[in-house]
C-alpha positions in Angstrom: 28.7 -49.0 86.8 27.9 -45.4 85.9 30.9 -45.1 83.5 29.9 -48.2 81.4 26.3 -47.0 81.1 27.5 -43.5 79.9 29.8 -45.1 77.3 27.0 -47.2 75.9 24.7 -44.1 75.7 27.4 -42.2 73.9 27.9 -45.0 71.3 24.2 -45.2 70.6 23.9 -41.5 70.2 26.8 -41.2 67.7 25.5 -44.2 65.7 22.1 -42.6 65.5 23.5 -39.2 64.5 25.8 -40.8 61.9 23.0 -42.8 60.3 20.8 -39.8 60.2 23.5 -37.8 58.5 24.0 -40.5 55.9 20.3 -40.8 55.2 19.9 -37.0 54.8 22.9 -36.8 52.4 21.4 -39.6 50.3 18.0 -37.9 50.2 19.6 -34.5 49.2 21.6 -36.1 46.4 18.5 -37.8 45.0 16.6 -34.5 45.1 19.5 -32.6 43.5 19.6 -35.1 40.6 15.9 -34.9 40.0 15.9 -31.0 39.9 18.7 -30.6 37.3 17.1 -28.8 34.2 17.9 -30.0 30.7 20.8 -28.3 28.9 19.8 -25.3 26.8 21.8 -23.3 24.3 22.8 -19.8 25.5 20.6 -17.0 24.2 22.5 -15.3 21.4 22.9 -11.5 21.4 20.7 -9.6 18.9 22.5 -8.7 15.7 23.7 -5.2 15.3 21.7 -3.1 12.9 23.4 -2.2 9.6 22.6 1.5 9.9 22.0 3.9 12.7 18.7 5.1 11.1 15.7 2.7 11.0 14.2 5.1 8.4 17.1 4.4 6.1 16.5 0.6 6.2 12.8 1.3 5.8 13.5 3.4 2.7 15.7 0.6 1.2 12.7 -1.8 1.5 10.3 0.7 0.0 12.6 1.7 -2.9 11.6 0.5 -6.4 13.8 -2.2 -7.9 13.3 -1.5 -11.6 12.2 1.4 -13.8 8.9 -0.4 -14.7 7.8 -0.8 -11.0 4.9 1.3 -10.0 4.4 2.7 -6.5 1.0 3.0 -4.8 0.0 6.1 -2.8 0.8 4.6 0.6 4.2 3.5 -0.4 5.0 6.9 -2.0 3.9 8.7 1.2 6.1 6.5 3.4 9.0 7.0 1.1 8.5 10.8 1.2 8.6 10.9 5.0 11.6 8.6 5.2 13.6 10.6 2.7 12.8 13.9 4.5 14.0 12.5 7.8 17.2 11.1 6.1 17.9 14.4 4.5 17.7 16.2 7.9 20.0 13.7 9.5 22.5 14.0 6.6 22.7 17.8 7.1 23.4 17.4 10.8 25.1 14.1 11.5 28.7 13.7 10.3 29.1 10.0 10.7 25.7 8.5 10.0 26.8 6.4 7.1 29.8 5.2 5.1 29.3 4.8 1.4 31.2 2.4 -0.8 33.7 3.9 -3.2 32.7 1.7 -6.1 30.0 -0.8 -7.0 32.4 -3.7 -6.6 32.6 -3.0 -2.9 28.8 -3.8 -2.5 29.7 -7.5 -2.8 31.9 -7.4 0.2 29.4 -6.5 2.9 25.6 -6.3 3.4 25.9 -2.7 4.4 27.5 -1.7 1.1 24.9 -3.8 -0.8 22.1 -1.9 1.0 23.7 1.4 0.0 23.8 0.3 -3.6 20.1 -0.6 -3.5 19.2 2.8 -2.0 21.1 4.6 -4.7 19.5 2.5 -7.4 16.0 3.3 -6.1 16.9 6.9 -5.7 17.9 7.2 -9.3 14.5 5.7 -10.3 12.7 8.1 -8.1 14.3 11.0 -9.9 12.2 10.1 -12.9 9.0 9.5 -10.9 5.7 11.0 -12.2 4.9 12.4 -8.8 6.3 16.0 -8.8 6.8 16.2 -5.0 8.5 12.9 -4.7 10.7 13.6 -7.8 11.8 17.0 -6.5 12.6 15.5 -3.1 14.6 12.7 -4.6 16.6 15.2 -6.7 17.2 17.3 -3.6 18.4 14.2 -1.7 20.7 13.4 -4.6 22.2 16.9 -4.6 22.7 16.9 -0.8 24.2 13.4 -0.8 26.8 14.5 -3.4 27.4 18.1 -2.6 26.0 19.0 0.8 26.5 17.8 4.3 29.8 16.7 5.8 32.3 15.4 3.2 32.8 12.1 5.0 29.1 11.2 4.5 28.9 12.2 0.8 28.4 9.7 -2.0 31.6 9.3 -4.1 31.2 10.4 -7.7 32.2 6.9 -8.9 29.1 5.4 -7.2 26.9 8.0 -8.9 28.3 7.2 -12.3 28.2 3.5 -11.9 24.6 3.6 -10.7 23.6 5.4 -13.9 23.0 8.9 -12.5 24.7 10.7 -15.4 22.1 9.7 -18.1 19.3 10.3 -15.6 20.5 13.7 -14.6 20.9 14.8 -18.2 17.4 13.5 -19.0 15.9 15.2 -16.0 17.7 18.5 -16.8 16.2 18.4 -20.3 12.7 17.8 -19.1 12.5 20.0 -15.9 15.5 22.4 -16.1 16.2 21.5 -12.5 19.3 23.4 -11.3 20.3 20.5 -9.0 20.9 18.3 -12.0 23.6 20.6 -13.4 25.2 21.1 -10.0 25.5 17.4 -9.4 27.0 17.0 -12.9 29.6 19.7 -12.0 30.4 17.8 -8.8 30.9 14.6 -10.8 33.2 16.3 -13.3 35.3 18.2 -10.7 35.6 15.4 -8.1 35.6 12.3 -10.4 38.0 10.7 -12.8 38.9 12.1 -16.2 36.8 9.6 -18.1 33.6 11.0 -16.5 34.0 14.2 -18.5 33.6 12.2 -21.7 30.7 10.3 -20.3 28.9 13.6 -19.4 29.5 15.1 -22.8 28.3 11.9 -24.6 25.1 12.0 -22.5 24.3 15.4 -24.1 24.9 17.7 -21.2 26.3 20.5 -23.4 23.2 20.5 -25.6 20.9 20.5 -22.6 22.7 23.5 -21.0 22.5 25.5 -24.3 18.8 24.7 -24.7 18.2 26.0 -21.2 19.9 29.3 -22.0 17.8 29.7 -25.1 14.5 28.9 -23.2 12.4 31.9 -22.1 10.9 29.8 -19.2 14.2 29.2 -17.5 14.9 31.1 -14.2 18.1 33.0 -13.6 19.3 30.4 -11.0 18.7 27.7 -13.6 20.7 29.6 -16.2 23.5 30.2 -13.6 23.7 26.4 -13.0 23.9 25.7 -16.7 26.6 28.3 -17.2 28.6 26.8 -14.3 28.4 23.5 -16.0 29.7 25.0 -19.3 32.5 26.8 -17.5 33.6 23.5 -15.9 33.5 21.7 -19.2 35.4 24.5 -20.9 38.2 24.0 -18.3 38.5 20.3 -19.1 37.3 19.8 -22.7 37.1 23.2 -24.4 37.3 21.8 -28.0 34.2 19.7 -27.5 32.4 22.7 -26.1 33.5 24.9 -29.0 32.4 22.2 -31.5 28.9 22.3 -30.0 28.6 26.0 -30.9 28.8 27.3 -27.3 30.7 30.4 -28.2 27.8 31.9 -30.2 25.0 30.3 -28.1 26.0 32.1 -24.9 25.8 35.5 -26.5 22.1 35.3 -25.9 22.7 35.8 -22.1 21.7 39.4 -21.2 21.2 39.2 -17.5 23.8 41.5 -15.8 24.3 39.0 -13.0 25.2 36.2 -15.5 27.4 38.3 -17.8 30.7 37.4 -15.9 30.0 33.7 -16.4 29.2 34.3 -20.1 32.4 36.3 -20.6 34.5 33.6 -18.9 33.2 31.0 -21.4 33.8 33.3 -24.4 37.3 34.1 -23.2 38.1 30.4 -23.0 36.6 29.5 -26.3 37.8 32.5 -28.4 41.2 31.0 -29.3 39.5 27.9 -30.5 36.9 29.6 -32.7 37.7 30.7 -36.1 36.5 34.3 -36.6 35.2 35.7 -39.9 38.0 36.9 -42.1 40.6 35.0 -40.0 42.7 32.6 -42.1 44.8 31.3 -39.2 44.3 27.7 -38.3 42.1 26.7 -35.3 43.9 25.3 -32.3 43.5 21.5 -32.1 44.7 21.1 -28.5 43.9 22.5 -25.1 47.3 21.8 -23.6 49.0 24.8 -22.2 50.7 26.3 -19.1 48.2 27.3 -16.5 45.1 26.1 -18.3 43.6 26.5 -21.7 46.0 27.3 -24.5 45.6 30.9 -25.6 
């Protein structure tokens, strides 16, 4: 009968279709198992740079690590270009760096440690034999401590702990660079009280007086030396008076510098014993509103 034949045909067709589906599924599973790649670790993100400026990191690598290390010409030229670029960025960018407050903080992060290495090398460059590189290093030191935005300035404690006080006094004695005296004034005014004693013991008063007595000194250099003496007179007038500053500043004859000279003499006059005066010399600088008069 026609109905029985149709039923048989339908059963055969379904059996054929089911078997083909099973065979296709098995083949697909075998192919999928063969094509699974081996497990690989995820690619890590690149580490963030410590500083925004690649030139700053390059300058850290090029900086000398000791006073005895000598620099070749190529290294000096690369350092010169890097410091020039860093100086321009410091005068324009307000947040290009964050300096550590003290040397102890350099142990806490690689960024602060790199800052310490830069300042250590910068101090060595201030005594470099190359005049151009030494002057640029001194200008960078001045701008990092006194110029630019105050959030990106080097704290006075870092300058002192890196040995800049002795280096600045030595450089001021050799070159009469006005930047040296201005940085010392910044350390005295913005730093702790013990820094005043450190600056005096380094011989800053004698260097400033010798500059005033020199005929080769320029008026701007003499002005920087007088500013340093005024700052020291405000904080340690007895030490300045004992160094003979009252009589030494009388040599100043430049009309533009006479107000500074008179300020120093007015501060020291009560502490200096004049000829024919039998009154005792003041032994303290404590007084209301400043120096005791």
